[in-house]
N, C-alpha and C positions, 0 to 999 in steps of 0.2 A: 660175981663173975670171976672166972679164972681162965688162964691161957690153956688152950687145948693142945695136947701133945700130938706128935705124929705129923704126917703129911696130909695136906688138904688143898682143895682148889675151889675157887668161886666160879670157875668156868666149866670144868669137867665133872661128870657125875661120879658118885662114889663107886669104886670098883674099876675105874679107868686104869688101864695098864700103862706103866711108865718104865723106862729102861735107862741104864747108864749108857753113855756114849764112849766108845773105845778111845782112850787117850785123853779124855776130858774128865776132870773132877766133877762128881755129882753136885758138889757145892757150887759149881760154876753153871752147869746146865745139864738137862736131861732130855730124853726123847719121850714124847707122849703119844700114845696110840689114839687117833681120833675116832676109832671104831669103824672106819671105812678102809682099813689097811694102809692108811697114810700116817706118817709120823711128823709131829711138829716139835721143833726144838724150843724148849722152855728155858729161858735164861734167867738166872737169879740176879735181880738188880740190886737187892739189898736184903739183909737178914730180916725175917719177920719179927716184929715186936708186938706184943699184946698192947692193945689200946693205941692211943695217939702219942706221937713223939712231941717233944717240945717245939719242934719246927712246925708241925701241923697245928698245934694250939696257937702258936704265934701268928700264923697265917690267918686262922679263923678269927682271932682277936682283932687283927688288923682290918679284916673285912667288916666285922661287926662294928668296929669303931668308926669306920668310914660311913657306914649306913646310918649310925647314930648321929654323927655330925651333920649329915645331910638332912635328916629329919629335924634336928634341933635348929639348924640354920633356916629351914623353911618355916618352922613355927615362929622363930624370932622375927623374920621378915614380916610374916602375917600380923604379929602383934604390933610391930612398929607401924605398919600401914593403918591398923585400926586406931592406934593412939593418935597418929597424925590427922586422921579423918575427924576424930572427936575434937582435937585442938582447933581445927579450921572452922568448926561450927560456932 
């Protein structure tokens, strides 16, 4: 995989018209034609980077670790209960 050049959107179809806004840098925001004669202001929140950022990976790892710990805790408790039941017999 490689990073695609140019402009793209996950919301608007290929060929959607977009325009600069007078007095505003296109790096900051643009006007997008919604196809019905209306324009929506699209604001750049951050620069696009190919793939995931270190922050994204860190958040995913944190979620995965939490889920893993929950499963491991449940299994541990289940095993302890089985062992205790065998000891009482």
